[in-house]
N, C-alpha and C positions, 0 to 999 in steps of 0.2 A: 652775292660774292662774285666777283670776276674772275675768271681762267682763262691762262694761257699756255696752250702744251707745246710744247716742240720736240723735234724730235724726229726719229725714222719710226716710218707709218707701220714697219714690221716688229715692231715690237708695243702698239698701241692695238689696245685693245677693240674689236669691231665697232663697239658700243661709241667711240670718240666720234668715228664717220656717219653714225647713225642718226645724229644727234640726240640717242638716251641720256639716262641719267647714267654718270657716274659715277662708281662706286669702288671699294676696297677690292671689290675681285678683277676690276681692269689689271690693278699690280700683280693678279695670282694670272692673268693673261701672258704678261710678261716676264714673268717668271716661268712660266711654259715655255717660251720661244727659249729664252737662255738653257731652259734644261735639253729640250734640244740640238741644241748648237754643240754643249758639253762634251754630248753624249755620243753626237755625230762628228763631231772635229770639222765643222763645216757651221759657214755664215747662213742667216737666214734667207739674205739673196743676193746671189751668184751671177753677176753680170759678165759675160765674156761679147767682146766686142764680134758683130752684126751676126750676134746669135739672140734670142729668147735667152728671158731672164729666168732664170731657176731657182725656186722659192722651197727651202726648206718644210714646211708646213705643206706644201702640196705633196710632196714625196712623202712624206711622212705619212699625209691622212690615205695615200694609195696604199704604200705597203700597210698599213694597221688594217685595212679592207680587206688586203689580200692575204693577213695572218702572220704577217714577215715583217714583222716593225722588227724585229731584233738584226734586218738588213742593213739599217740606221744607224747601227754602232761602226764607231771609227775604225777605218778599214786596218788603220797603219797599229793596232791593237790586238792585231791575228787571233789569236786564241787564247790572249793572256788580262782576260776580265772574267769574271764573275756574272755570266749569263742570268741567274734569276735577278743580281742586282741592277742588272743592264735593265734587265725586261720591265721590271717595279717602276723604276726613272723613266720609262718608255711610255711605261702606261699613264704613269702619273703626270706628264706633261702633255700626254696626251688630252687628259681630264681638265688641265688647266686651262686648255686653248681650246674649248668648247665653244662655241660661238653664245650659247643664253650663257650670260651672266650667275643666275640662279642656280645653273648646273654644275659650275666649278666651284671644285673642295674651299674648303676657308683653310686659309695660309699656315692656320695652325694646324689644320689637315696632314698639309703639305708638308709639315715640318716633322710630324709626329710618325709619317710615313717615312721620310729621309732620313730619322733616327732611329727606326728599327723598333719602336714603341707600338706600331700599327700597321696593318696589313694593309694593302692597298682596297681588298673585299671588306675589309670591315669600315670603311669611311664612306665608301660608295655601291650605289646600287643602278644594276642595270649597265647598258654597254654606250659608248660613246661614237655611234656610225659618223664616218670621215663627213658627214650632212651637215652634223652640228661643230663640224673646226671650222673654226671663225679663220679665212685665208684671206678673204679678198684680196688676193694678190696680185689681181690688176696692175692695181697701183701702190704698191706697197715700198715705191722707193721715194717715195712722192714726201714732201716735210708734209705734215700737218698741223698748221696752226689755229688756235681755237680763239679767235680775238676777246678782249672785255667786252662785258655787257654795258649798252650805255645805258 
């Protein structure tokens, strides 16, 4: 089957550019990026003229490693949000953007956590060090195209 994928690389799972098999876990990765955007109130890649681009996933990884992932929450919310819910969503997002597709949760597990049916620790074992977070952000802004196979 021929595949042609287009879109912002920021949302595409790293396996697209690594030439690896694409599975449903690629969608989980994309959803993780969207979760980070929703909670932070920021776009995945922020470009300011004459400055280097800032990537939300990179910032999330640094804050995660420092144990300060809640610092990513949109500042406009001030203190009017549920810290436990925000933490759950952020940790879930970090699991979704794991570099390894096999270590990402199933979308059904993601939904179970978001609907409050399961706790995040019920579906995940271990930790997600930032080294496993799929950034590849040096070229996040480029459009990735996978041409049809002849």
